Backbone as CSV, one residue per row, in Angstrom:
resi,resn,N_x,N_y,N_z,CA_x,CA_y,CA_z,C_x,C_y,C_z
1,MET,35.746,127.786,126.181,35.438,126.845,127.281,36.685,125.899,127.216
2,ALA,37.225,125.733,128.658,38.041,124.846,128.843,37.795,123.208,128.729
3,ARG,38.457,122.587,128.102,38.267,121.299,128.102,39.033,120.465,129.290
4,VAL,37.984,119.780,129.893,38.579,119.020,131.172,38.935,117.567,130.802
5,ARG,40.192,117.271,131.103,40.711,115.924,130.989,40.183,114.864,131.738
6,LYS,39.723,113.832,130.856,39.103,112.865,131.841,40.143,111.683,132.314
7,VAL,40.144,111.499,133.532,41.360,110.737,134.246,40.735,109.280,134.690
8,GLU,41.084,108.262,134.294,40.500,107.289,134.899,41.403,106.207,135.758
9,LEU,42.666,106.928,136.006,43.343,106.092,136.696,43.739,106.876,138.134
10,THR,44.389,106.258,139.224,44.350,106.969,140.403,45.865,107.610,140.237
11,SER,46.068,108.899,141.275,47.447,109.424,141.258,48.541,108.398,141.382
12,GLU,48.449,107.072,142.227,49.275,106.218,142.408,49.639,105.702,141.199
13,GLU,48.711,105.258,140.757,48.783,104.246,139.342,49.413,105.330,138.320
14,ILE,49.033,106.646,137.958,50.010,107.670,137.235,51.338,107.652,137.581
15,LYS,51.682,107.966,138.851,52.708,107.833,139.400,53.800,106.828,138.872
16,ALA,53.166,105.671,139.168,54.068,104.393,138.734,54.278,104.204,137.490
17,GLN,53.281,104.690,136.468,53.502,104.598,135.137,54.668,105.590,134.888
18,ILE,54.666,106.925,135.408,55.787,107.836,135.138,57.266,107.493,135.607
19,THR,57.269,106.753,136.839,58.530,105.918,137.386,58.962,105.093,136.141
20,SER,57.973,104.139,135.774,57.946,103.067,134.765,58.851,103.871,133.428
21,ILE,58.345,104.776,132.959,58.673,105.375,131.675,60.288,105.914,132.011
22,GLU,60.265,106.619,133.115,61.333,107.077,133.410,62.553,106.141,133.576
23,GLU,62.320,104.973,134.286,63.170,103.724,134.363,63.547,103.254,132.615
24,GLN,62.516,103.038,131.922,62.566,102.707,130.467,63.574,103.598,129.695
25,ILE,63.464,105.126,129.625,64.220,106.170,129.270,65.627,105.786,129.648
26,THR,65.823,105.568,131.072,67.078,105.603,131.445,68.179,104.203,130.623
27,LYS,67.465,103.191,130.661,67.786,101.966,130.562,68.147,102.083,128.748
28,LEU,67.286,102.915,127.781,67.468,102.970,126.812,68.453,104.060,126.455
29,THR,68.327,104.934,127.278,69.791,105.873,127.180,71.096,105.222,127.519
30,GLU,71.077,104.356,128.412,72.343,103.402,128.568,72.900,102.239,127.244
31,ASP,71.609,102.130,126.575,71.704,101.029,125.544,72.346,101.770,124.272
32,ILE,71.691,103.046,124.345,72.423,103.943,122.880,73.709,104.348,123.326
33,LYS,74.078,104.429,124.449,75.379,104.875,124.692,76.579,103.801,124.268
34,GLY,76.041,102.316,124.747,76.564,101.232,124.347,76.779,101.096,122.978
35,LEU,75.320,101.158,122.002,75.723,100.975,120.697,76.397,102.060,119.942
36,ARG,76.647,103.386,120.569,77.355,104.351,120.129,78.974,103.887,120.080
37,VAL,79.279,103.057,121.216,80.685,102.833,121.432,81.073,101.704,120.723
38,GLN,79.964,100.754,120.401,80.248,99.450,119.472,80.233,100.265,118.272
39,LYS,79.409,101.195,117.678,79.773,102.029,116.480,81.037,102.306,116.114
40,LYS,81.440,102.654,117.141,82.677,103.725,117.320,83.875,102.493,117.001
41,ASN,83.604,101.434,117.477,84.964,100.462,117.725,84.835,99.666,116.244
42,LEU,83.358,99.487,115.799,83.355,99.038,114.425,83.859,99.732,113.278
43,SER,83.565,101.199,113.322,84.187,102.083,112.541,85.714,102.109,112.434
44,LYS,86.264,101.899,113.492,87.880,101.638,113.543,88.171,100.396,112.975
45,ASP,87.536,99.449,113.168,87.729,97.913,112.667,87.307,97.800,111.403
46,PHE,86.609,98.706,110.941,86.434,98.953,109.349,87.512,99.452,108.602
47,VAL,87.980,100.633,109.134,89.197,101.156,108.344,90.295,100.211,108.467
48,ALA,90.664,99.671,109.661,91.802,98.614,109.594,91.750,97.502,108.612
49,ALA,90.254,96.903,108.311,90.131,95.661,107.635,90.118,96.723,106.040
50,GLU,90.116,97.596,105.730,90.062,98.407,104.330,91.659,98.244,104.144
51,LYS,92.213,98.860,105.014,93.881,98.993,104.974,94.258,97.873,104.683
52,LYS,93.920,96.715,105.586,94.419,95.316,105.483,94.094,94.775,103.960
53,GLU,92.958,94.710,103.517,92.701,94.505,102.317,93.239,94.952,101.180
54,ALA,93.521,96.250,101.248,94.440,96.912,100.076,95.842,96.531,100.366
55,ALA,96.404,96.566,101.432,97.729,95.692,101.517,98.155,94.410,100.811
56,VAL,96.864,93.681,101.206,97.188,92.373,100.681,96.678,92.093,99.060
57,LYS,95.979,93.059,98.801,95.673,93.388,97.370,96.866,93.961,96.311
58,GLU,97.416,94.536,97.046,98.786,95.369,96.749,99.841,94.212,96.447
59,GLU,99.886,93.306,97.662,100.984,92.326,97.518,100.796,91.248,96.668
60,GLN,99.634,90.907,96.436,99.153,90.251,95.245,99.367,90.897,93.958
61,SER,99.001,91.779,93.804,99.481,92.408,92.639,101.097,92.430,92.223
62,MET,101.593,92.719,93.111,103.413,92.632,93.052,103.697,91.077,92.740
63,LYS,102.966,90.235,93.418,103.673,88.822,93.090,102.996,88.288,91.589
64,ASP,101.664,88.969,91.353,101.496,88.771,89.891,102.311,89.397,88.883
65,LEU,102.782,90.689,89.432,103.768,91.340,88.384,105.085,90.576,88.153
66,ALA,105.548,90.222,89.300,106.763,89.390,89.432,106.724,88.119,88.765
67,LYS,105.439,87.637,88.768,105.336,86.175,88.095,105.319,86.528,86.414
68,LEU,104.598,87.589,86.190,104.670,87.896,84.514,106.112,88.341,84.308
69,LEU,106.809,88.851,85.204,108.371,89.344,84.688,108.975,88.012,84.293
70,ARG,108.781,87.319,85.161,109.685,85.901,85.087,109.140,85.451,83.906
71,LYS,107.861,85.517,83.258,107.495,84.516,82.489,107.603,85.142,81.307
72,LYS,108.064,86.360,80.859,108.601,87.161,79.832,110.038,87.084,80.031
73,GLY,110.495,86.765,80.944,112.095,86.851,80.731,112.621,88.171,81.062
74,LEU,111.848,89.064,81.866,112.505,90.410,82.336,112.784,90.602,83.620
75,SER,113.815,91.591,83.960,114.137,91.679,85.284,113.775,92.971,85.382
76,VAL,113.743,93.086,86.739,113.171,94.796,87.430,114.021,95.655,86.588
77,GLU,115.449,95.423,86.481,116.237,96.390,85.674,115.802,96.863,84.242
78,ASP,115.324,95.559,83.533,114.755,95.678,82.407,113.452,96.883,82.361
79,VAL,112.622,96.549,83.316,111.486,97.078,83.293,111.783,98.820,83.595
80,ARG,112.715,98.947,84.330,113.189,100.421,84.692,113.901,101.098,83.413
81,ASN,114.554,100.263,82.841,115.228,100.996,81.503,113.954,101.303,80.512
82,MET,113.007,100.445,80.358,112.042,100.468,79.525,111.326,102.034,79.923
83,LEU,110.956,101.839,81.326,110.117,103.358,81.857,111.043,104.201,81.529
84,ASP,112.391,104.163,81.772,113.377,105.339,81.543,113.154,106.043,79.857
85,LYS,113.078,104.765,79.182,113.207,105.318,77.754,111.761,106.061,77.374
86,GLU,110.695,105.467,78.006,109.161,106.009,77.942,109.293,107.564,78.366
87,SER,109.884,107.642,79.210,109.998,108.874,80.020,110.402,110.287,79.382
88,LYS,111.518,109.738,78.431,112.417,110.823,78.093,111.651,111.159,76.521
């Protein structure tokens, strides 16, 4: 036996709800597209920020190394000579 659906709304009310839902879907689809673009841009910014942070960290390491070399009274040439001796 087939079940009969109990409908309490008029066809106009149902049609209005369907239209409202379709409009909500359209709006949310546009919101999703906007969020995808925002995510893509943030991903690009993230990569750029990581590169910048790495460069800053490397620059600081080089400054620390130069400071240490000066403190120890070593020149770049002295370090090169030491490294050459170790590699042989």
